[in-house]
SEFIDREN-836993 format. One record per atom (N, C-alpha, C, O): x, y, z negated; residue in three letters. Coordinates in steps of 0.05 Angstrom, whole numbers, padded with zeros to 5 digits, always signed. Atoms other than C-alpha are relative to their C-alpha. Last residue first. Layout:
BEGIN
XYZala/...
This chain:
BEGIN
+00019-00001-00022asp/-01356+02893-00529asp/+00008+00022+00020asp/-00006+00026+00040asp/+00020-00022+00001glu/-01295+02885-00572glu/-00017-00001+00025glu/-00008-00009+00046glu/-00004-00022-00018gly/-01251+02825-00588gly/-00021+00022-00004gly/-00035+00023-00025gly/-00027-00011-00003tyr/-01271+02759-00619tyr/+00000+00024+00019tyr/-00014+00024+00039tyr/-00004+00000-00029ile/-01344+02750-00638ile/+00027+00013+00005ile/+00030+00037+00000ile/-00007-00025-00014pro/-01342+02733-00712pro/-00001-00004+00031pro/+00004-00026+00040pro/-00027-00001-00009ile/-01380+02673-00741ile/+00006+00027+00013ile/-00013+00041+00021ile/-00009-00027-00007arg/-01444+02663-00781arg/+00030-00001+00007arg/+00046-00011-00008arg/-00029+00000+00000val/-01481+02596-00783val/+00009+00027+00009val/+00000+00037+00030val/-00011-00027+00006asp/-01554+02609-00798asp/+00030+00000-00004asp/+00040+00012-00023asp/+00018-00012+00018asp/-01572+02535-00800asp/+00011+00027-00009asp/+00024+00029-00030asp/-00004-00029-00002phe/-01536+02511-00739phe/-00020+00015-00017phe/-00038+00029-00006phe/-00028-00005-00003gly/-01528+02436-00748gly/+00007+00029+00002gly/+00031+00037-00002gly/-00017+00014+00020pro/-01600+02421-00734pro/+00029+00004+00005pro/+00039+00001+00028pro/-00002+00028-00007thr/-01630+02476-00690thr/+00017-00015-00020thr/+00034-00002-00032thr/+00024+00011-00013gly/-01655+02547-00701gly/+00002-00029+00009gly/-00017-00039+00021gly/+00023+00009+00016ala/-01595+02589-00717ala/-00020-00016+00017ala/-00020-00014+00041ala/+00011+00022-00016leu/-01527+02614-00695leu/-00021-00013-00017leu/-00016-00021-00040leu/+00014+00019+00016val/-01509+02683-00723val/-00012-00022+00018val/-00027-00015+00037val/+00020+00017-00014leu/-01456+02722-00687leu/-00012-00020-00019leu/+00002-00034-00033leu/+00005+00028+00009ser/-01419+02778-00722ser/-00020-00013+00017ser/-00039-00001+00028ser/+00028+00010-00003val/-01392+02841-00688val/-00002-00029-00009val/+00016-00045-00002val/+00008+00013+00025asp/-01327+02871-00714asp/-00029-00009+00001asp/-00043-00006-00019asp/-00019+00020+00011gly/-01323+02916-00653gly/-00010-00011-00026gly/-00029-00001-00038gly/-00015+00014-00021asp/-01369+02955-00607asp/+00017-00022-00010asp/+00022-00042+00004asp/-00029+00002+00004glu/-01422+02977-00657glu/+00013-00015+00023glu/+00000-00033+00034glu/-00009-00027+00006glu/-01494+03001-00646glu/+00031+00001-00003glu/+00042+00022-00002glu/-00019-00002+00022leu/-01516+02937-00611leu/+00009+00029-00004leu/+00012+00043+00016leu/+00010-00013+00024gly/-01579+02943-00568gly/+00019+00001-00024gly/+00011+00010-00045gly/+00003-00029-00001asp/-01567+02894-00512asp/-00007+00010-00028asp/-00018-00004-00044asp/+00016-00013+00020val/-01541+02822-00513val/+00000+00030+00005val/+00020+00041+00014val/-00001-00029-00004val/-01515+02774-00459val/-00019+00013-00021val/-00041+00002-00026val/+00024-00015+00010ala/-01498+02701-00466ala/+00004+00030+00004ala/+00027+00039+00007ala/-00002-00029-00002val/-01451+02653-00429val/-00026+00012-00011val/-00047+00003-00005val/+00019-00014-00017phe/-01446+02580-00449phe/+00005+00030-00001phe/+00019+00040-00019phe/-00002-00029-00001ala/-01398+02529-00477ala/-00021+00012+00018ala/-00031-00001+00036ala/+00022-00009-00017arg/-01399+02457-00502arg/+00000+00030+00000arg/+00001+00042-00021arg/+00006-00029-00001pro/-01336+02425-00529pro/-00023+00005+00019pro/-00024-00006+00041pro/-00009-00014-00024ala/-01340+02349-00541ala/-00005+00030-00003ala/-00023+00038-00018ala/-00004-00028+00009met/-01345+02304-00601met/+00013+00016+00022met/+00037+00014+00026met/-00026-00013-00004asp/-01373+02237-00577asp/+00000+00028-00013asp/-00020+00038-00021asp/-00013-00004+00026met/-01432+02198-00606met/+00028+00012+00003met/+00045+00009-00015met/-00025+00015+00002thr/-01476+02203-00544thr/+00014+00008-00026thr/+00009+00030-00037thr/-00025-00015-00006cys/-01545+02232-00557cys/+00024-00019-00002cys/+00024-00038-00018cys/-00022+00019+00004val/-01616+02203-00555val/+00026+00014+00009val/+00028+00023+00032val/-00023-00005-00016gln/-01672+02254-00564gln/+00023-00020-00007gln/+00030-00023-00031gln/-00008+00025-00011asp/-01734+02223-00597asp/+00025+00003+00018asp/+00032-00015+00033asp/-00006+00019+00021ala/-01746+02282-00643ala/+00011-00027+00010ala/+00026-00040-00004ala/+00021+00020+00004pro/-01741+02330-00585pro/+00008-00020-00022pro/+00032-00027-00024pro/+00000+00023-00019pro/-01689+02385-00595pro/-00023-00019-00006pro/-00033-00020-00028pro/+00000+00025+00015thr/-01708+02449-00632thr/-00001-00023+00019thr/-00020-00025+00035thr/+00025+00016+00000gln/-01690+02507-00586gln/+00004-00024-00018gln/+00025-00035-00021gln/+00001+00023-00018phe/-01630+02550-00605phe/-00028-00014-00002phe/-00041-00012-00023phe/+00018+00021+00010thr/-01632+02620-00633thr/-00002-00022+00020thr/-00008-00018+00043thr/+00007+00019-00021val/-01572+02665-00619val/-00017-00022-00013val/-00007-00036-00030val/+00010+00027+00007thr/-01569+02723-00667thr/-00007-00015+00025thr/-00023-00006+00042thr/+00015+00013-00021val/-01524+02783-00655val/-00010-00027-00010val/+00005-00041-00022val/+00007+00028+00003glu/-01498+02829-00709glu/-00017-00010+00023glu/-00036+00004+00031glu/-00024+00015-00009ala/-01462+02896-00710ala/-00005-00030-00003ala/+00013-00045-00013ala/-00018-00018-00015pro/-01520+02945-00716pro/+00024-00014+00012pro/+00034-00007+00033pro/-00012-00021+00018gly/-01566+02888-00735gly/+00018+00018+00016gly/+00023+00012+00040gly/+00015+00002+00025ser/-01607+02830-00704ser/+00011+00019-00022ser/+00004+00018-00045ser/-00014-00015+00020ala/-01587+02842-00632ala/-00017+00000-00025ala/-00040+00009-00025ala/+00009-00026+00007ala/-01621+02787-00593ala/+00018+00014-00020ala/+00031+00000-00036ala/-00023-00015+00008val/-01609+02722-00556val/-00009+00028-00006val/-00022+00041+00011val/+00001-00029+00001gln/-01667+02673-00552gln/+00027+00011-00008gln/+00041-00001-00025gln/+00028-00010-00002asp/-01683+02600-00538asp/-00001+00030+00002asp/-00017+00041+00017asp/+00007-00027+00011val/-01614+02574-00523val/-00029+00007+00005val/-00040+00004+00027val/+00013-00016-00021ile/-01606+02499-00511ile/-00009+00026-00013ile/-00024+00026-00033ile/+00023-00016+00009pro/-01557+02461-00555pro/-00010+00018+00022pro/+00005+00028+00039pro/-00008-00027+00005ala/-01514+02410-00517ala/-00024+00017-00009ala/-00046+00013+00001ala/+00021-00015+00014cys/-01540+02340-00523cys/+00009+00028-00008cys/+00009+00035-00032cys/+00025+00004-00014ser/-01501+02297-00474ser/-00023+00015-00013ser/-00046+00014-00003ser/-00002-00011-00027ser/-01432+02321-00494ser/-00027-00002+00015ser/-00032+00013+00034ser/+00005+00020-00021ser/-01448+02308-00567ser/+00000+00014+00027ser/-00013+00034+00031ser/+00019+00021+00006gly/-01416+02360-00612gly/-00004-00019+00023gly/+00014-00022+00040gly/-00011+00027-00002trp/-01374+02423-00612trp/-00022-00020-00008trp/-00037-00015-00026trp/+00007+00017+00023thr/-01396+02495-00600thr/+00011-00028+00006thr/+00020-00034+00028thr/-00010+00028-00001leu/-01366+02550-00557leu/-00010-00014-00025leu/-00006-00005-00047leu/+00003+00015+00025val/-01401+02616-00543val/+00009-00028+00004val/+00002-00041+00024val/+00000+00028-00004val/-01381+02666-00488val/-00001-00014-00027val/+00013-00005-00046val/-00019+00016+00016phe/-01398+02739-00491phe/-00004-00029+00006phe/-00024-00038+00017phe/-00003+00028-00006gln/-01431+02792-00447gln/+00021-00014-00018gln/+00042-00003-00022gln/+00020+00017+00013gly/-01457+02858-00473gly/+00003-00029+00004gly/-00013-00045-00007gly/+00015-00011+00022asp/-01418+02900-00424asp/-00021-00019-00011asp/-00037-00029+00005asp/+00026-00009-00009thr/-01374+02856-00379thr/-00017+00009-00024thr/-00019-00005-00044thr/-00002-00028-00006asp/-01302+02853-00404asp/-00027+00011+00011asp/-00030+00035+00015asp/-00013-00004-00026thr/-01314+02787-00439thr/+00000+00030+00005thr/-00008+00046-00012thr/+00011-00019-00020trp/-01329+02781-00513trp/+00016-00003+00026trp/+00040-00008+00026trp/-00018-00022-00008gly/-01310+02719-00553gly/-00013+00017+00021gly/-00028+00007+00039gly/+00011-00016-00021ala/-01346+02664-00592ala/+00019+00023+00006ala/+00034+00032-00011ala/-00014-00026-00004ser/-01330+02607-00638ser/-00012+00015+00023ser/-00028+00004+00038ser/+00008-00018-00021pro/-01362+02544-00666pro/+00016+00026+00001pro/+00026+00034-00020pro/+00020-00018+00008leu/-01320+02498-00710leu/-00009+00018+00023leu/+00007+00023+00041leu/+00026+00009-00009tyr/-01283+02437-00686tyr/-00023+00018-00011tyr/-00045+00008-00015tyr/+00015+00007+00025asp/-01221+02456-00728asp/-00029-00008+00007asp/-00045-00014-00011asp/+00025-00013+00003thr/-01177+02453-00666thr/-00013-00008-00026thr/-00008-00030-00036thr/+00024+00016-00005met/-01107+02428-00677met/-00025+00017-00002met/-00026+00036-00019met/+00009+00019+00020gly/-01046+02473-00672gly/-00026-00014+00009gly/-00035-00011+00031gly/-00016+00023+00007gly/-01036+02533-00626gly/-00013-00018-00021gly/-00033-00010-00033gly/-00004+00021-00020gly/-01072+02599-00625gly/+00016-00023-00010gly/+00025-00023-00033gly/-00026+00013+00003ala/-01061+02653-00678ala/+00006-00020+00023ala/+00029-00023+00032ala/+00001+00027-00012leu/-01117+02703-00668leu/+00028-00012+00000leu/+00048+00002+00006leu/+00009+00020+00019gly/-01114+02760-00718gly/-00002-00028+00012gly/-00003-00047-00003gly/-00015+00001+00025thr/-01110+02818-00669thr/-00012-00021-00018thr/-00036-00023-00022thr/+00017-00004+00024val/-01145+02803-00603val/+00017-00004-00025val/+00028-00026-00029val/-00008+00014+00024gly/-01108+02810-00536gly/-00018+00007-00024gly/-00030+00028-00024gly/-00013-00016+00022asp/-01147+02835-00477asp/+00007-00017-00023asp/-00008-00035-00031asp/+00013+00007+00025leu/-01160+02787-00419leu/+00015+00015-00023leu/+00039+00010-00028leu/-00016-00007+00023glu/-01143+02817-00351glu/-00016-00007-00025glu/-00039+00001-00028glu/+00015-00014+00021val/-01174+02782-00291val/+00019+00005-00024val/+00036-00012-00030val/-00016-00006+00024gln/-01145+02758-00225gln/-00018+00015-00020gln/-00035+00031-00012gln/+00005-00025+00014gly/-01173+02726-00163gly/+00016+00004-00025gly/+00033-00014-00031gly/-00024-00017-00001ser/-01175+02669-00114ser/-00007+00026-00013ser/-00024+00041-00004ser/-00002-00019+00021tyr/-01224+02610-00115tyr/+00026+00016+00002tyr/+00047+00004+00007tyr/+00017-00023-00005gly/-01246+02571-00054gly/+00002+00022-00021gly/-00014+00041-00020gly/+00021+00005-00020asp/-01216+02506-00080asp/-00019+00024+00003asp/-00040+00025-00010asp/+00012+00027-00003gly/-01157+02532-00119gly/-00022+00000+00020gly/-00025+00019+00036gly/-00001+00009-00028ser/-01130+02598-00147ser/-00013-00028+00001ser/-00022-00039-00020ser/+00015+00025-00007val/-01139+02639-00210val/+00003-00006+00029val/+00001+00011+00047val/+00001+00002-00029ile/-01090+02690-00239ile/-00013-00027+00007ile/-00004-00048-00002ile/+00007+00027-00009ile/-01100+02707-00312ile/-00004+00001+00030ile/-00022+00015+00040ile/+00010+00000-00028ala/-01065+02770-00338ala/-00004-00029+00008ala/+00014-00046+00006ala/-00008+00022-00017leu/-01060+02767-00414leu/-00012+00003+00028leu/-00036+00006+00030leu/+00015+00001-00025asp/-01062+02824-00465asp/+00012-00021+00019asp/+00036-00026+00020asp/-00009-00017-00021gln/-01028+02805-00530gln/-00017-00002+00025gln/-00030-00023+00029gln/+00002-00028+00010thr/-01057+02777-00595thr/+00009+00020+00021thr/+00006+00044+00017thr/+00027-00012-00004pro/-01072+02712-00558pro/-00004+00027-00012pro/-00025+00040-00009pro/+00007-00013+00026asp/-00997+02698-00551asp/-00027+00013+00003asp/-00030+00033+00017asp/+00020-00021-00003val/-00985+02649-00494val/-00007+00010-00027val/-00015-00005-00045val/-00012-00023-00011gly/-00920+02609-00498gly/-00019+00023+00005gly/-00010+00045+00011gly/-00020-00012+00018glu/-00952+02542-00507glu/+00013+00024+00014glu/+00016+00024+00038glu/-00027+00013+00002pro/-01010+02531-00460pro/+00017+00013-00021pro/+00012+00036-00030pro/-00021-00020-00001val/-01082+02555-00475val/+00027-00014-00003val/+00032-00027-00023val/-00017+00001+00023glu/-01132+02500-00460glu/+00023+00019+00004glu/+00036+00018+00025glu/-00028+00004-00006val/-01180+02524-00406val/+00016-00001-00026val/+00016+00019-00041val/-00017-00003+00023leu/-01255+02518-00413leu/+00029-00008+00007leu/+00034-00030+00017leu/-00021+00020-00001thr/-01293+02531-00349thr/+00018+00005-00024thr/+00029+00026-00027thr/-00025-00001+00015val/-01356+02570-00364val/+00017-00024+00006val/+00009-00047+00003val/-00005+00026+00013arg/-01416+02586-00320arg/+00029+00000-00010arg/+00045+00015+00000arg/-00027+00002+00012pro/-01446+02652-00297pro/+00003-00027-00014pro/-00015-00035-00028pro/-00002-00010+00028val/-01507+02638-00254val/+00029+00001-00009val/+00046-00012+00003val/-00025-00016+00001leu/-01526+02627-00181leu/+00001+00013-00028leu/-00012+00033-00032leu/+00001-00025+00015asp/-01578+02572-00173asp/+00027+00014+00001asp/+00047+00002+00009asp/-00004-00024-00017arg/-01578+02522-00116arg/-00002+00026-00015arg/-00007+00047-00003arg/+00023-00018-00001thr/-01569+02460-00160thr/+00007+00025+00016thr/+00030+00032+00018thr/-00002-00025+00015cys/-01511+02415-00141cys/-00027+00015+00002cys/-00039+00017+00023cys/+00024-00015-00005ala/-01512+02341-00121ala/+00000+00025-00017ala/+00002+00023-00042ala/+00015-00008+00023thr/-01440+02315-00125thr/-00024+00017+00009thr/-00021+00036+00024thr/+00025+00015+00000glu/-01417+02281-00060glu/-00018+00008-00024glu/-00040-00002-00027glu/+00018-00010-00021ala/-01363+02334-00049ala/-00027-00014+00000ala/-00046-00003+00010ala/+00000+00017-00023asp/-01331+02316-00116asp/-00021+00010+00020asp/-00043+00018+00013asp/+00008+00028+00004pro/-01331+02374-00165pro/+00001-00015+00027pro/+00003-00002+00048pro/+00029+00004-00001glu/-01292+02438-00147glu/-00007-00030-00005glu/+00010-00047-00001glu/+00008+00021-00020val/-01221+02446-00170val/-00030-00004-00002val/-00041-00007-00023val/+00027+00011+00003leu/-01193+02508-00205leu/-00006-00020+00022leu/+00003-00017+00045leu/+00009+00012-00025thr/-01119+02524-00213thr/-00027-00014-00004thr/-00030-00031-00022thr/+00020+00022+00004val/-01102+02571-00270val/-00009-00009+00028val/-00017+00007+00044val/+00011+00009-00026leu/-01039+02614-00269leu/-00018-00024-00005leu/-00009-00045-00015leu/+00010+00028+00001leu/-01027+02651-00335leu/-00012-00007+00027leu/-00032+00005+00036leu/+00028+00004-00008ser/-00985+02714-00331ser/-00007-00030-00002ser/+00011-00047-00002ser/+00017+00002+00023gly/-00920+02721-00372gly/-00030-00004+00007gly/-00046-00008-00011gly/+00007-00027+00008asp/-00877+02747-00314asp/-00020+00000-00024asp/-00029+00021-00033asp/-00024-00014+00010ala/-00843+02679-00307ala/-00007+00028-00010ala/+00006+00038-00028ala/-00019-00008-00020glu/-00910+02644-00300glu/+00023+00016-00012glu/+00022+00023-00036glu/-00010-00027+00005val/-00947+02607-00355val/+00022+00006+00020val/+00041-00008+00023val/-00029-00003+00006thr/-00983+02546-00328thr/+00006+00029-00004thr/-00006+00047+00007thr/-00004-00027+00010ala/-01055+02522-00326ala/+00029+00002-00009ala/+00038-00012-00027ala/-00026-00007+00011ala/-01074+02462-00284ala/-00001+00028-00011ala/-00015+00045+00000ala/-00018+00022-00006asp/-01136+02425-00258asp/+00028+00005-00012asp/+00041-00014-00020asp/-00027-00012+00000ala/-01186+02472-00291ala/+00020-00023+00003ala/+00025-00039-00016ala/-00018+00010+00021ala/-01252+02441-00269ala/+00027+00015+00001ala/+00036+00022+00023ala/-00027+00008-00007pro/-01304+02478-00228pro/+00016-00009-00024pro/+00012+00001-00046pro/-00020-00018+00011val/-01376+02477-00253val/+00028-00009+00009val/+00034-00033+00007val/-00026+00007-00013cys/-01426+02441-00210cys/+00021+00020-00007cys/+00029+00037+00009cys/-00005+00029+00003ser/-01492+02439-00249ser/+00026-00009+00013ser/+00033-00032+00012ser/-00003+00007+00028ser/-01498+02514-00262ser/+00006-00030-00004ser/+00017-00037-00025ser/+00019+00019+00009ser/-01484+02529-00189ser/+00004-00008-00029ser/+00027-00014-00037ser/+00006+00022-00019gly/-01443+02591-00179gly/-00021-00018-00011gly/-00036-00010-00029gly/+00028+00001-00008ser/-01411+02650-00215ser/-00004-00023+00020ser/+00013-00027+00037ser/+00005-00004-00028thr/-01345+02645-00253thr/-00029-00001+00006thr/-00045-00010-00011thr/+00028-00002-00010val/-01328+02653-00327val/+00001+00005+00030val/+00014+00024+00039val/-00002-00014-00026leu/-01262+02628-00357leu/-00028-00001+00014leu/-00039-00022+00018leu/+00025+00005-00015gly/-01270+02611-00431gly/+00001+00016+00026gly/-00002+00041+00025gly/+00011-00022-00015ile/-01199+02610-00458ile/-00025-00009+00014ile/-00025-00030+00028ile/+00015+00005-00025ile/-01180+02560-00512ile/-00008+00027+00013ile/-00014+00046-00002ile/-00010+00025-00011arg/-01130+02558-00570arg/-00012-00005+00028arg/-00001-00020+00043arg/-00021-00006-00020gly/-01140+02632-00587gly/+00011-00025+00012gly/+00030-00024+00027gly/-00023-00011+00013gly/-01179+02618-00652gly/+00023+00007+00019gly/+00046+00010+00010gly/-00013+00020+00018asp/-01227+02571-00617asp/+00026+00011-00012asp/+00047-00002-00011asp/+00017+00017+00016leu/-01246+02620-00561leu/+00018-00017-00019leu/+00042-00018-00015leu/-00014+00018+00019trp/-01216+02679-00524trp/-00020-00016-00016trp/-00041-00006-00024trp/+00002-00006+00028ala/-01258+02707-00467ala/+00017-00020-00016ala/+00020-00043-00008ala/-00013+00019+00018ala/-01254+02711-00391ala/-00003+00009-00029ala/-00008+00033-00034ala/+00000-00011+00027asp/-01288+02742-00331asp/+00013-00021-00018asp/+00016-00044-00011asp/-00010+00015+00023leu/-01280+02730-00257leu/-00005+00015-00025leu/-00007+00040-00025leu/+00008-00015+00024glu/-01311+02750-00190glu/+00006-00017-00025glu/-00002-00040-00027glu/+00021+00012+00017thr/-01271+02713-00137thr/-00006+00018-00023thr/+00012+00029-00036thr/-00005+00005+00028gln/-01231+02754-00087gln/-00024-00011-00015gln/-00046-00002-00010gln/+00011+00026+00008thr/-01248+02745-00014thr/+00005-00007-00029thr/+00004-00030-00037thr/+00028+00001-00008ala/-01240+02818+00008ala/-00013-00026-00008ala/-00038-00028-00010ala/+00017-00012+00020pro/-01176+02823-00032pro/-00030-00002+00006pro/-00046-00002-00012pro/+00014-00022-00013asp/-01144+02772+00016asp/-00018+00013-00021asp/-00036-00001-00031asp/+00029+00001+00001thr/-01095+02726-00019thr/-00011+00026+00013thr/+00002+00046+00014thr/+00012+00014-00022gly/-01022+02712-00002gly/-00030-00001+00001gly/-00041-00016+00016gly/-00015+00001-00025thr/-00992+02732-00068thr/-00015-00017+00020thr/-00024-00039+00015thr/-00020+00022-00001pro/-01044+02743-00122pro/+00012-00002+00027pro/-00001+00004+00047pro/+00010+00025-00011ser/-01078+02811-00114ser/+00022-00021-00002ser/+00045-00015+00003ser/-00015+00010-00024pro/-01056+02867-00160pro/-00011-00027+00009pro/-00018-00044-00007pro/-00017+00023+00007ala/-01111+02893-00206ala/+00014-00010+00025ala/+00002-00012+00046ala/-00028-00009+00000asp/-01136+02963-00187asp/+00019-00023-00008asp/+00043-00019-00010asp/-00008-00009-00027ala/-01205+02938-00164ala/+00030+00007+00000ala/+00042+00005+00021ala/-00007-00029-00001pro/-01214+02898-00228pro/+00011+00008+00027pro/+00029-00005+00038pro/-00029-00003+00004thr/-01242+02829-00212thr/+00007+00029+00003thr/-00002+00042+00022thr/-00017+00003-00024ala/-01317+02836-00216ala/+00029+00002-00008ala/+00036+00015-00028ala/-00018-00022-00005ala/-01352+02826-00283ala/+00017-00006+00025ala/+00028-00027+00027ala/-00027+00006+00010cys/-01408+02775-00280cys/+00018+00024+00007cys/+00012+00038+00027cys/-00023-00018-00006gly/-01482+02791-00275gly/+00026-00010-00011gly/+00027-00017-00035gly/-00008+00001-00028ala/-01538+02739-00269ala/+00025+00016+00006ala/+00036+00013+00028ala/-00027+00011-00001phe/-01545+02726-00343phe/+00011-00001+00028phe/+00030-00015+00034phe/-00017-00015+00018ala/-01605+02771-00356ala/+00029-00010+00001ala/+00047+00004-00007ala/-00010-00024-00012gly/-01638+02743-00293gly/+00020+00015-00019gly/+00038+00028-00009gly/+00021-00021-00002val/-01645+02674-00321val/+00013+00026+00009val/+00038+00028+00009val/+00001-00008-00028ala/-01602+02611-00316ala/-00023+00019+00005ala/-00042+00012+00019ala/-00010-00028-00002leu/-01589+02608-00390leu/-00001+00010+00028leu/+00007+00033+00033leu/+00019-00018+00012ala/-01632+02546-00401ala/+00008+00029+00003ala/-00008+00047-00001ala/+00020-00008-00021ala/-01588+02509-00352ala/-00020+00019-00011ala/-00031+00035+00005ala/+00026+00012+00004leu/-01532+02510-00404leu/-00020+00010+00021leu/-00021+00034+00028leu/+00017-00018+00014val/-01464+02530-00376val/-00028-00012-00002val/-00036-00026+00017val/+00019-00016-00015pro/-01424+02470-00355pro/-00016+00019-00018pro/-00021+00013-00041pro/+00027+00004+00010val/-01363+02448-00395val/-00019+00017+00016val/-00013+00041+00021val/+00020-00014-00016val/-01291+02439-00372val/-00027-00007-00010val/-00033-00030-00014val/+00028+00005+00007leu/-01230+02421-00414leu/-00018+00016+00019leu/-00011+00038+00028leu/+00015-00024-00001leu/-01157+02414-00395leu/-00030-00006-00002leu/-00038-00028+00005leu/+00007-00008-00027arg/-01122+02352-00418arg/-00016+00026-00001arg/-00025+00035-00023arg/-00022+00005-00018pro/-01085+02325-00478pro/-00006+00009+00028pro/+00011+00006+00045pro/+00006+00023-00017ser/-01136+02361-00522ser/+00024-00005+00017ser/+00038+00014+00023ser/+00028+00002-00003val/-01138+02415-00576val/-00007-00026+00015val/-00026-00040+00008val/+00011-00017-00021met/-01066+02403-00596met/-00030-00004+00003met/-00040-00023-00008met/
């Protein structure tokens, strides 16, 4: 399996700019989870990652205080119920408002090739988002620790997952359309004296691109920092 526990990774602080301020609202015609008030619904987005083994759940809030996925269970109707928990009350949080990513390990019984209703509850969170299935994703098994990316339902928005030191996540310098169906994310070169932990952890962030001519079969090129020398991967789904 990917991990014996659910995963959570903060969005990079370098992405806290106006281009990343928008998240897709919970669809107006989506049914409200039982006992919730539609007026207090959380804005949500989601993307498939890691070959369908992980879902990147996007919420808006402080970039330094990302909610953790405490539990994820498959309901009788096939929907996925995710419980979010805020960081400890004593945690110091930045006052920015950005899209940030909670990584949720996909439980057994979820087919990433099929549409999935995700219902979110927990500390101040209540909402639902539909995640479109993607042909070719298999899910299950061990992660290969390779980068991956997936579109959300917000135009031009996608989530990127990389693996490496938890204390030295790559910092985005630029996101741009580099072809009709190609996006290039260029990372900053880290300082030569940067000290990193020796763990292998998932790191995720939200990005937005304009100017693509194609909606599907879009490639993502990762460039500009050690370990990402023009790495090319598909972006799952369609923009």
